[in-house]
PDB file of N, CA, C and O in Angstrom:
ATOM      1  N   MET A   1     -13.426  13.104  36.314  1.00  0.00           N
ATOM      2  CA  MET A   1     -13.685  13.424  34.904  1.00  0.00           C
ATOM      3  C   MET A   1     -14.350  12.269  34.226  1.00  0.00           C
ATOM      4  O   MET A   1     -15.213  12.461  33.370  1.00  0.00           O
ATOM      5  N   LYS A   2     -13.961  11.055  34.597  1.00  0.00           N
ATOM      6  CA  LYS A   2     -14.492   9.849  33.912  1.00  0.00           C
ATOM      7  C   LYS A   2     -16.022   9.797  34.104  1.00  0.00           C
ATOM      8  O   LYS A   2     -16.731   9.529  33.133  1.00  0.00           O
ATOM      9  N   GLU A   3     -16.540  10.031  35.269  1.00  0.00           N
ATOM     10  CA  GLU A   3     -17.976  10.099  35.472  1.00  0.00           C
ATOM     11  C   GLU A   3     -18.673  11.159  34.758  1.00  0.00           C
ATOM     12  O   GLU A   3     -19.772  10.942  34.248  1.00  0.00           O
ATOM     13  N   LEU A   4     -18.093  12.307  34.690  1.00  0.00           N
ATOM     14  CA  LEU A   4     -18.659  13.445  33.923  1.00  0.00           C
ATOM     15  C   LEU A   4     -18.884  13.093  32.476  1.00  0.00           C
ATOM     16  O   LEU A   4     -19.974  13.290  31.938  1.00  0.00           O
ATOM     17  N   VAL A   5     -17.819  12.555  31.826  1.00  0.00           N
ATOM     18  CA  VAL A   5     -17.905  12.150  30.432  1.00  0.00           C
ATOM     19  C   VAL A   5     -18.969  11.046  30.284  1.00  0.00           C
ATOM     20  O   VAL A   5     -19.745  11.060  29.328  1.00  0.00           O
ATOM     21  N   ARG A   6     -19.003  10.115  31.206  1.00  0.00           N
ATOM     22  CA  ARG A   6     -20.001   9.027  31.126  1.00  0.00           C
ATOM     23  C   ARG A   6     -21.467   9.593  31.141  1.00  0.00           C
ATOM     24  O   ARG A   6     -22.301   9.205  30.323  1.00  0.00           O
ATOM     25  N   VAL A   7     -21.727  10.475  32.054  1.00  0.00           N
ATOM     26  CA  VAL A   7     -23.076  11.053  32.218  1.00  0.00           C
ATOM     27  C   VAL A   7     -23.455  11.806  30.947  1.00  0.00           C
ATOM     28  O   VAL A   7     -24.589  11.690  30.484  1.00  0.00           O
ATOM     29  N   ILE A   8     -22.585  12.531  30.409  1.00  0.00           N
ATOM     30  CA  ILE A   8     -22.919  13.283  29.134  1.00  0.00           C
ATOM     31  C   ILE A   8     -23.152  12.331  27.988  1.00  0.00           C
ATOM     32  O   ILE A   8     -24.122  12.462  27.241  1.00  0.00           O
ATOM     33  N   ALA A   9     -22.274  11.388  27.856  1.00  0.00           N
ATOM     34  CA  ALA A   9     -22.419  10.400  26.742  1.00  0.00           C
ATOM     35  C   ALA A   9     -23.688   9.569  26.817  1.00  0.00           C
ATOM     36  O   ALA A   9     -24.352   9.338  25.806  1.00  0.00           O
ATOM     37  N   VAL A  10     -24.011   9.132  27.995  1.00  0.00           N
ATOM     38  CA  VAL A  10     -25.272   8.300  28.233  1.00  0.00           C
ATOM     39  C   VAL A  10     -26.467   9.128  27.807  1.00  0.00           C
ATOM     40  O   VAL A  10     -27.395   8.603  27.193  1.00  0.00           O
ATOM     41  N   SER A  11     -26.461  10.357  28.109  1.00  0.00           N
ATOM     42  CA  SER A  11     -27.648  11.215  27.819  1.00  0.00           C
ATOM     43  C   SER A  11     -27.756  11.510  26.334  1.00  0.00           C
ATOM     44  O   SER A  11     -28.809  11.962  25.884  1.00  0.00           O
ATOM     45  N   LEU A  12     -26.715  11.274  25.560  1.00  0.00           N
ATOM     46  CA  LEU A  12     -26.785  11.535  24.064  1.00  0.00           C
ATOM     47  C   LEU A  12     -27.055  10.362  23.211  1.00  0.00           C
ATOM     48  O   LEU A  12     -27.547  10.535  22.095  1.00  0.00           O
ATOM     49  N   VAL A  13     -26.760   9.136  23.664  1.00  0.00           N
ATOM     50  CA  VAL A  13     -26.811   7.941  22.817  1.00  0.00           C
ATOM     51  C   VAL A  13     -28.078   7.166  22.910  1.00  0.00           C
ATOM     52  O   VAL A  13     -28.824   7.317  23.877  1.00  0.00           O
ATOM     53  N   ASP A  14     -28.354   6.327  21.923  1.00  0.00           N
ATOM     54  CA  ASP A  14     -29.522   5.419  21.946  1.00  0.00           C
ATOM     55  C   ASP A  14     -29.255   4.098  22.732  1.00  0.00           C
ATOM     56  O   ASP A  14     -30.176   3.442  23.218  1.00  0.00           O
ATOM     57  N   HIS A  15     -27.932   3.744  22.831  1.00  0.00           N
ATOM     58  CA  HIS A  15     -27.565   2.532  23.454  1.00  0.00           C
ATOM     59  C   HIS A  15     -26.697   2.830  24.659  1.00  0.00           C
ATOM     60  O   HIS A  15     -25.486   2.626  24.572  1.00  0.00           O
ATOM     61  N   PRO A  16     -27.239   3.304  25.793  1.00  0.00           N
ATOM     62  CA  PRO A  16     -26.366   3.753  26.894  1.00  0.00           C
ATOM     63  C   PRO A  16     -25.603   2.535  27.576  1.00  0.00           C
ATOM     64  O   PRO A  16     -24.613   2.720  28.284  1.00  0.00           O
ATOM     65  N   GLU A  17     -26.110   1.331  27.324  1.00  0.00           N
ATOM     66  CA  GLU A  17     -25.414   0.233  27.953  1.00  0.00           C
ATOM     67  C   GLU A  17     -24.027  -0.084  27.286  1.00  0.00           C
ATOM     68  O   GLU A  17     -23.184  -0.783  27.848  1.00  0.00           O
ATOM     69  N   GLU A  18     -23.860   0.450  26.113  1.00  0.00           N
ATOM     70  CA  GLU A  18     -22.568   0.220  25.371  1.00  0.00           C
ATOM     71  C   GLU A  18     -21.578   1.341  25.618  1.00  0.00           C
ATOM     72  O   GLU A  18     -20.500   1.339  25.024  1.00  0.00           O
ATOM     73  N   VAL A  19     -21.902   2.286  26.463  1.00  0.00           N
ATOM     74  CA  VAL A  19     -20.920   3.460  26.678  1.00  0.00           C
ATOM     75  C   VAL A  19     -19.891   2.903  27.692  1.00  0.00           C
ATOM     76  O   VAL A  19     -20.229   2.388  28.757  1.00  0.00           O
ATOM     77  N   VAL A  20     -18.657   3.040  27.296  1.00  0.00           N
ATOM     78  CA  VAL A  20     -17.479   2.678  28.122  1.00  0.00           C
ATOM     79  C   VAL A  20     -16.505   3.817  28.153  1.00  0.00           C
ATOM     80  O   VAL A  20     -16.077   4.320  27.115  1.00  0.00           O
ATOM     81  N   VAL A  21     -16.147   4.234  29.393  1.00  0.00           N
ATOM     82  CA  VAL A  21     -15.261   5.344  29.589  1.00  0.00           C
ATOM     83  C   VAL A  21     -14.045   4.833  30.390  1.00  0.00           C
ATOM     84  O   VAL A  21     -14.198   4.206  31.438  1.00  0.00           O
ATOM     85  N   THR A  22     -12.852   5.111  29.879  1.00  0.00           N
ATOM     86  CA  THR A  22     -11.662   4.690  30.648  1.00  0.00           C
ATOM     87  C   THR A  22     -10.810   5.919  30.814  1.00  0.00           C
ATOM     88  O   THR A  22     -10.893   6.880  30.049  1.00  0.00           O
ATOM     89  N   GLU A  23      -9.963   5.855  31.871  1.00  0.00           N
ATOM     90  CA  GLU A  23      -9.148   7.079  32.180  1.00  0.00           C
ATOM     91  C   GLU A  23      -7.728   6.588  32.451  1.00  0.00           C
ATOM     92  O   GLU A  23      -7.488   5.646  33.207  1.00  0.00           O
ATOM     93  N   LYS A  24      -6.813   7.274  31.796  1.00  0.00           N
ATOM     94  CA  LYS A  24      -5.433   6.978  31.985  1.00  0.00           C
ATOM     95  C   LYS A  24      -4.711   8.278  32.382  1.00  0.00           C
ATOM     96  O   LYS A  24      -4.882   9.328  31.764  1.00  0.00           O
ATOM     97  N   GLU A  25      -3.873   8.153  33.473  1.00  0.00           N
ATOM     98  CA  GLU A  25      -3.179   9.359  33.946  1.00  0.00           C
ATOM     99  C   GLU A  25      -1.686   9.272  33.701  1.00  0.00           C
ATOM    100  O   GLU A  25      -1.050   8.262  34.005  1.00  0.00           O
ATOM    101  N   THR A  26      -1.135  10.338  33.152  1.00  0.00           N
ATOM    102  CA  THR A  26       0.282  10.475  32.968  1.00  0.00           C
ATOM    103  C   THR A  26       0.817  11.554  33.826  1.00  0.00           C
ATOM    104  O   THR A  26       0.088  12.050  34.685  1.00  0.00           O
ATOM    105  N   ASP A  27       2.073  11.969  33.656  1.00  0.00           N
ATOM    106  CA  ASP A  27       2.652  12.954  34.525  1.00  0.00           C
ATOM    107  C   ASP A  27       2.002  14.375  34.376  1.00  0.00           C
ATOM    108  O   ASP A  27       1.781  15.103  35.343  1.00  0.00           O
ATOM    109  N   LYS A  28       1.713  14.705  33.060  1.00  0.00           N
ATOM    110  CA  LYS A  28       1.172  16.025  32.762  1.00  0.00           C
ATOM    111  C   LYS A  28      -0.289  16.041  32.289  1.00  0.00           C
ATOM    112  O   LYS A  28      -0.866  17.119  32.146  1.00  0.00           O
ATOM    113  N   ALA A  29      -0.894  14.885  32.046  1.00  0.00           N
ATOM    114  CA  ALA A  29      -2.258  14.915  31.494  1.00  0.00           C
ATOM    115  C   ALA A  29      -3.045  13.707  31.900  1.00  0.00           C
ATOM    116  O   ALA A  29      -2.505  12.663  32.266  1.00  0.00           O
ATOM    117  N   ILE A  30      -4.397  13.891  31.820  1.00  0.00           N
ATOM    118  CA  ILE A  30      -5.318  12.793  32.099  1.00  0.00           C
ATOM    119  C   ILE A  30      -6.058  12.535  30.751  1.00  0.00           C
ATOM    120  O   ILE A  30      -6.684  13.438  30.196  1.00  0.00           O
ATOM    121  N   VAL A  31      -5.972  11.324  30.262  1.00  0.00           N
ATOM    122  CA  VAL A  31      -6.542  10.979  29.000  1.00  0.00           C
ATOM    123  C   VAL A  31      -7.839  10.232  29.371  1.00  0.00           C
ATOM    124  O   VAL A  31      -7.790   9.221  30.070  1.00  0.00           O
ATOM    125  N   VAL A  32      -8.998  10.730  28.903  1.00  0.00           N
ATOM    126  CA  VAL A  32     -10.279  10.058  29.031  1.00  0.00           C
ATOM    127  C   VAL A  32     -10.733   9.542  27.717  1.00  0.00           C
ATOM    128  O   VAL A  32     -10.972  10.326  26.799  1.00  0.00           O
ATOM    129  N   GLU A  33     -10.862   8.252  27.583  1.00  0.00           N
ATOM    130  CA  GLU A  33     -11.307   7.591  26.359  1.00  0.00           C
ATOM    131  C   GLU A  33     -12.779   7.272  26.408  1.00  0.00           C
ATOM    132  O   GLU A  33     -13.242   6.682  27.384  1.00  0.00           O
ATOM    133  N   LEU A  34     -13.528   7.638  25.397  1.00  0.00           N
ATOM    134  CA  LEU A  34     -14.928   7.342  25.368  1.00  0.00           C
ATOM    135  C   LEU A  34     -15.223   6.374  24.183  1.00  0.00           C
ATOM    136  O   LEU A  34     -14.882   6.674  23.039  1.00  0.00           O
ATOM    137  N   HIS A  35     -15.837   5.256  24.463  1.00  0.00           N
ATOM    138  CA  HIS A  35     -16.210   4.281  23.474  1.00  0.00           C
ATOM    139  C   HIS A  35     -17.704   4.137  23.473  1.00  0.00           C
ATOM    140  O   HIS A  35     -18.314   3.898  24.515  1.00  0.00           O
ATOM    141  N   VAL A  36     -18.318   4.285  22.269  1.00  0.00           N
ATOM    142  CA  VAL A  36     -19.768   4.152  22.176  1.00  0.00           C
ATOM    143  C   VAL A  36     -20.069   3.143  20.996  1.00  0.00           C
ATOM    144  O   VAL A  36     -19.160   2.755  20.262  1.00  0.00           O
ATOM    145  N   ALA A  37     -21.303   2.757  20.851  1.00  0.00           N
ATOM    146  CA  ALA A  37     -21.670   1.813  19.745  1.00  0.00           C
ATOM    147  C   ALA A  37     -21.436   2.594  18.468  1.00  0.00           C
ATOM    148  O   ALA A  37     -21.513   3.822  18.426  1.00  0.00           O
ATOM    149  N   ASP A  38     -21.148   1.832  17.437  1.00  0.00           N
ATOM    150  CA  ASP A  38     -20.949   2.409  16.020  1.00  0.00           C
ATOM    151  C   ASP A  38     -22.125   3.306  15.629  1.00  0.00           C
ATOM    152  O   ASP A  38     -21.937   4.393  15.083  1.00  0.00           O
ATOM    153  N   SER A  39     -23.348   2.831  15.918  1.00  0.00           N
ATOM    154  CA  SER A  39     -24.548   3.588  15.482  1.00  0.00           C
ATOM    155  C   SER A  39     -24.671   4.930  16.215  1.00  0.00           C
ATOM    156  O   SER A  39     -25.304   5.863  15.720  1.00  0.00           O
ATOM    157  N   ASP A  40     -24.076   5.008  17.358  1.00  0.00           N
ATOM    158  CA  ASP A  40     -24.148   6.255  18.164  1.00  0.00           C
ATOM    159  C   ASP A  40     -23.005   7.221  17.990  1.00  0.00           C
ATOM    160  O   ASP A  40     -23.019   8.304  18.575  1.00  0.00           O
ATOM    161  N   MET A  41     -22.027   6.862  17.209  1.00  0.00           N
ATOM    162  CA  MET A  41     -20.835   7.642  16.988  1.00  0.00           C
ATOM    163  C   MET A  41     -21.224   9.072  16.467  1.00  0.00           C
ATOM    164  O   MET A  41     -20.712  10.076  16.962  1.00  0.00           O
ATOM    165  N   GLY A  42     -22.095   9.127  15.509  1.00  0.00           N
ATOM    166  CA  GLY A  42     -22.491  10.414  14.976  1.00  0.00           C
ATOM    167  C   GLY A  42     -23.146  11.355  15.971  1.00  0.00           C
ATOM    168  O   GLY A  42     -22.998  12.574  15.893  1.00  0.00           O
ATOM    169  N   LYS A  43     -23.885  10.752  16.922  1.00  0.00           N
ATOM    170  CA  LYS A  43     -24.600  11.542  17.952  1.00  0.00           C
ATOM    171  C   LYS A  43     -23.567  12.175  18.945  1.00  0.00           C
ATOM    172  O   LYS A  43     -23.773  13.262  19.484  1.00  0.00           O
ATOM    173  N   VAL A  44     -22.499  11.461  19.142  1.00  0.00           N
ATOM    174  CA  VAL A  44     -21.492  11.937  20.152  1.00  0.00           C
ATOM    175  C   VAL A  44     -20.561  12.973  19.443  1.00  0.00           C
ATOM    176  O   VAL A  44     -20.076  13.905  20.084  1.00  0.00           O
ATOM    177  N   ILE A  45     -20.334  12.807  18.190  1.00  0.00           N
ATOM    178  CA  ILE A  45     -19.450  13.687  17.523  1.00  0.00           C
ATOM    179  C   ILE A  45     -20.195  15.031  17.058  1.00  0.00           C
ATOM    180  O   ILE A  45     -19.712  16.153  17.211  1.00  0.00           O
ATOM    181  N   GLY A  46     -21.398  14.770  16.487  1.00  0.00           N
ATOM    182  CA  GLY A  46     -22.223  15.954  16.043  1.00  0.00           C
ATOM    183  C   GLY A  46     -21.740  16.469  14.691  1.00  0.00           C
ATOM    184  O   GLY A  46     -20.694  16.066  14.182  1.00  0.00           O
ATOM    185  N   LYS A  47     -22.520  17.353  14.142  1.00  0.00           N
ATOM    186  CA  LYS A  47     -22.228  18.007  12.879  1.00  0.00           C
ATOM    187  C   LYS A  47     -21.021  18.819  12.997  1.00  0.00           C
ATOM    188  O   LYS A  47     -20.943  19.702  13.851  1.00  0.00           O
ATOM    189  N   GLN A  48     -20.076  18.561  12.179  1.00  0.00           N
ATOM    190  CA  GLN A  48     -18.755  19.273  12.171  1.00  0.00           C
ATOM    191  C   GLN A  48     -18.030  19.150  13.516  1.00  0.00           C
ATOM    192  O   GLN A  48     -17.198  19.999  13.834  1.00  0.00           O
ATOM    193  N   GLY A  49     -18.318  18.131  14.302  1.00  0.00           N
ATOM    194  CA  GLY A  49     -17.602  17.961  15.568  1.00  0.00           C
ATOM    195  C   GLY A  49     -18.069  18.885  16.686  1.00  0.00           C
ATOM    196  O   GLY A  49     -17.355  19.072  17.671  1.00  0.00           O
ATOM    197  N   ARG A  50     -19.238  19.455  16.548  1.00  0.00           N
ATOM    198  CA  ARG A  50     -19.717  20.461  17.546  1.00  0.00           C
ATOM    199  C   ARG A  50     -19.989  19.834  18.953  1.00  0.00           C
ATOM    200  O   ARG A  50     -19.651  20.393  19.996  1.00  0.00           O
ATOM    201  N   ILE A  51     -20.623  18.638  18.897  1.00  0.00           N
ATOM    202  CA  ILE A  51     -20.934  17.998  20.216  1.00  0.00           C
ATOM    203  C   ILE A  51     -19.638  17.568  20.871  1.00  0.00           C
ATOM    204  O   ILE A  51     -19.456  17.776  22.070  1.00  0.00           O
ATOM    205  N   ALA A  52     -18.719  16.961  20.095  1.00  0.00           N
ATOM    206  CA  ALA A  52     -17.447  16.588  20.713  1.00  0.00           C
ATOM    207  C   ALA A  52     -16.674  17.713  21.304  1.00  0.00           C
ATOM    208  O   ALA A  52     -16.048  17.591  22.357  1.00  0.00           O
ATOM    209  N   LYS A  53     -16.728  18.852  20.582  1.00  0.00           N
ATOM    210  CA  LYS A  53     -16.033  20.078  21.074  1.00  0.00           C
ATOM    211  C   LYS A  53     -16.673  20.553  22.340  1.00  0.00           C
ATOM    212  O   LYS A  53     -15.992  20.986  23.269  1.00  0.00           O
ATOM    213  N   ALA A  54     -17.994  20.475  22.381  1.00  0.00           N
ATOM    214  CA  ALA A  54     -18.686  20.937  23.607  1.00  0.00           C
ATOM    215  C   ALA A  54     -18.400  20.026  24.773  1.00  0.00           C
ATOM    216  O   ALA A  54     -18.265  20.502  25.900  1.00  0.00           O
ATOM    217  N   ILE A  55     -18.303  18.722  24.542  1.00  0.00           N
ATOM    218  CA  ILE A  55     -17.932  17.807  25.694  1.00  0.00           C
ATOM    219  C   ILE A  55     -16.503  18.159  26.150  1.00  0.00           C
ATOM    220  O   ILE A  55     -16.245  18.190  27.353  1.00  0.00           O
ATOM    221  N   ARG A  56     -15.601  18.417  25.250  1.00  0.00           N
ATOM    222  CA  ARG A  56     -14.241  18.767  25.653  1.00  0.00           C
ATOM    223  C   ARG A  56     -14.164  20.095  26.424  1.00  0.00           C
ATOM    224  O   ARG A  56     -13.385  20.266  27.362  1.00  0.00           O
ATOM    225  N   THR A  57     -15.024  21.029  25.966  1.00  0.00           N
ATOM    226  CA  THR A  57     -15.057  22.302  26.685  1.00  0.00           C
ATOM    227  C   THR A  57     -15.573  22.161  28.101  1.00  0.00           C
ATOM    228  O   THR A  57     -15.023  22.762  29.023  1.00  0.00           O
ATOM    229  N   VAL A  58     -16.616  21.378  28.286  1.00  0.00           N
ATOM    230  CA  VAL A  58     -17.167  21.184  29.615  1.00  0.00           C
ATOM    231  C   VAL A  58     -16.180  20.451  30.522  1.00  0.00           C
ATOM    232  O   VAL A  58     -16.028  20.812  31.689  1.00  0.00           O
ATOM    233  N   VAL A  59     -15.525  19.453  30.009  1.00  0.00           N
ATOM    234  CA  VAL A  59     -14.533  18.694  30.795  1.00  0.00           C
ATOM    235  C   VAL A  59     -13.334  19.613  31.143  1.00  0.00           C
ATOM    236  O   VAL A  59     -12.791  19.555  32.247  1.00  0.00           O
ATOM    237  N   LYS A  60     -12.946  20.447  30.182  1.00  0.00           N
ATOM    238  CA  LYS A  60     -11.839  21.405  30.458  1.00  0.00           C
ATOM    239  C   LYS A  60     -12.191  22.331  31.560  1.00  0.00           C
ATOM    240  O   LYS A  60     -11.357  22.608  32.422  1.00  0.00           O
ATOM    241  N   ALA A  61     -13.417  22.831  31.572  1.00  0.00           N
ATOM    242  CA  ALA A  61     -13.827  23.752  32.628  1.00  0.00           C
ATOM    243  C   ALA A  61     -13.945  23.090  33.952  1.00  0.00           C
ATOM    244  O   ALA A  61     -13.635  23.674  34.990  1.00  0.00           O
ATOM    245  N   ALA A  62     -14.421  21.794  33.915  1.00  0.00           N
ATOM    246  CA  ALA A  62     -14.593  21.125  35.187  1.00  0.00           C
ATOM    247  C   ALA A  62     -13.207  20.712  35.803  1.00  0.00           C
ATOM    248  O   ALA A  62     -13.088  20.508  37.011  1.00  0.00           O
ATOM    249  N   SER A  63     -12.193  20.600  34.938  1.00  0.00           N
ATOM    250  CA  SER A  63     -10.935  20.099  35.451  1.00  0.00           C
ATOM    251  C   SER A  63      -9.903  21.312  35.673  1.00  0.00           C
ATOM    252  O   SER A  63      -8.716  21.082  35.904  1.00  0.00           O
ATOM    253  N   SER A  64     -10.363  22.473  35.599  1.00  0.00           N
ATOM    254  CA  SER A  64      -9.452  23.615  35.658  1.00  0.00           C
ATOM    255  C   SER A  64      -8.741  23.671  37.011  1.00  0.00           C
ATOM    256  O   SER A  64      -7.651  24.240  37.075  1.00  0.00           O
ATOM    257  N   GLY A  65      -9.263  23.142  38.044  1.00  0.00           N
ATOM    258  CA  GLY A  65      -8.582  23.149  39.394  1.00  0.00           C
ATOM    259  C   GLY A  65      -7.652  22.011  39.651  1.00  0.00           C
ATOM    260  O   GLY A  65      -6.993  21.993  40.690  1.00  0.00           O
ATOM    261  N   GLU A  66      -7.561  21.069  38.774  1.00  0.00           N
ATOM    262  CA  GLU A  66      -6.715  19.860  38.949  1.00  0.00           C
ATOM    263  C   GLU A  66      -5.247  20.111  38.669  1.00  0.00           C
ATOM    264  O   GLU A  66      -4.396  19.421  39.231  1.00  0.00           O
ATOM    265  N   GLY A  67      -4.920  21.072  37.821  1.00  0.00           N
ATOM    266  CA  GLY A  67      -3.588  21.355  37.474  1.00  0.00           C
ATOM    267  C   GLY A  67      -2.963  20.484  36.437  1.00  0.00           C
ATOM    268  O   GLY A  67      -1.764  20.586  36.178  1.00  0.00           O
ATOM    269  N   LYS A  68      -3.805  19.564  35.791  1.00  0.00           N
ATOM    270  CA  LYS A  68      -3.378  18.702  34.749  1.00  0.00           C
ATOM    271  C   LYS A  68      -4.275  18.949  33.566  1.00  0.00           C
ATOM    272  O   LYS A  68      -5.438  19.318  33.727  1.00  0.00           O
ATOM    273  N   LYS A  69      -3.751  18.752  32.390  1.00  0.00           N
ATOM    274  CA  LYS A  69      -4.468  18.919  31.114  1.00  0.00           C
ATOM    275  C   LYS A  69      -5.300  17.583  30.985  1.00  0.00           C
ATOM    276  O   LYS A  69      -4.820  16.471  31.209  1.00  0.00           O
ATOM    277  N   VAL A  70      -6.594  17.818  30.601  1.00  0.00           N
ATOM    278  CA  VAL A  70      -7.466  16.681  30.394  1.00  0.00           C
ATOM    279  C   VAL A  70      -7.795  16.485  28.943  1.00  0.00           C
ATOM    280  O   VAL A  70      -8.315  17.418  28.331  1.00  0.00           O
ATOM    281  N   ILE A  71      -7.537  15.358  28.345  1.00  0.00           N
ATOM    282  CA  ILE A  71      -7.738  15.090  26.927  1.00  0.00           C
ATOM    283  C   ILE A  71      -8.884  14.077  26.828  1.00  0.00           C
ATOM    284  O   ILE A  71      -8.853  12.994  27.412  1.00  0.00           O
ATOM    285  N   VAL A  72      -9.875  14.481  26.074  1.00  0.00           N
ATOM    286  CA  VAL A  72     -11.028  13.561  25.778  1.00  0.00           C
ATOM    287  C   VAL A  72     -10.841  13.010  24.391  1.00  0.00           C
ATOM    288  O   VAL A  72     -10.818  13.748  23.407  1.00  0.00           O
ATOM    289  N   ASP A  73     -10.702  11.660  24.323  1.00  0.00           N
ATOM    290  CA  ASP A  73     -10.539  10.971  23.119  1.00  0.00           C
ATOM    291  C   ASP A  73     -11.761  10.101  22.859  1.00  0.00           C
ATOM    292  O   ASP A  73     -12.132   9.248  23.665  1.00  0.00           O
ATOM    293  N   ILE A  74     -12.385  10.352  21.680  1.00  0.00           N
ATOM    294  CA  ILE A  74     -13.604   9.619  21.289  1.00  0.00           C
ATOM    295  C   ILE A  74     -13.145   8.484  20.301  1.00  0.00           C
ATOM    296  O   ILE A  74     -12.652   8.735  19.201  1.00  0.00           O
ATOM    297  N   ALA A  75     -13.340   7.273  20.764  1.00  0.00           N
ATOM    298  CA  ALA A  75     -12.868   6.112  19.912  1.00  0.00           C
ATOM    299  C   ALA A  75     -14.031   5.348  19.421  1.00  0.00           C
ATOM    300  O   ALA A  75     -13.864   4.360  18.706  1.00  0.00           O
TER     301      ALA A  75
END
């Protein structure tokens, strides 16, 4: 999941070298944290959060076979 979020984020931002994705796993969920440059935050979130919601939807679909909930946190 970490690599999927990274590929999506790098394709959206102007400063791909500042994209950092970390992954933390708990008993019931996997938390993927996405950090981008301040100037790229709007591009990752989108108008009314549409891009962020789309990223979460794609990750949810890709992780359906893992048996754990995947949470994408944009920081």
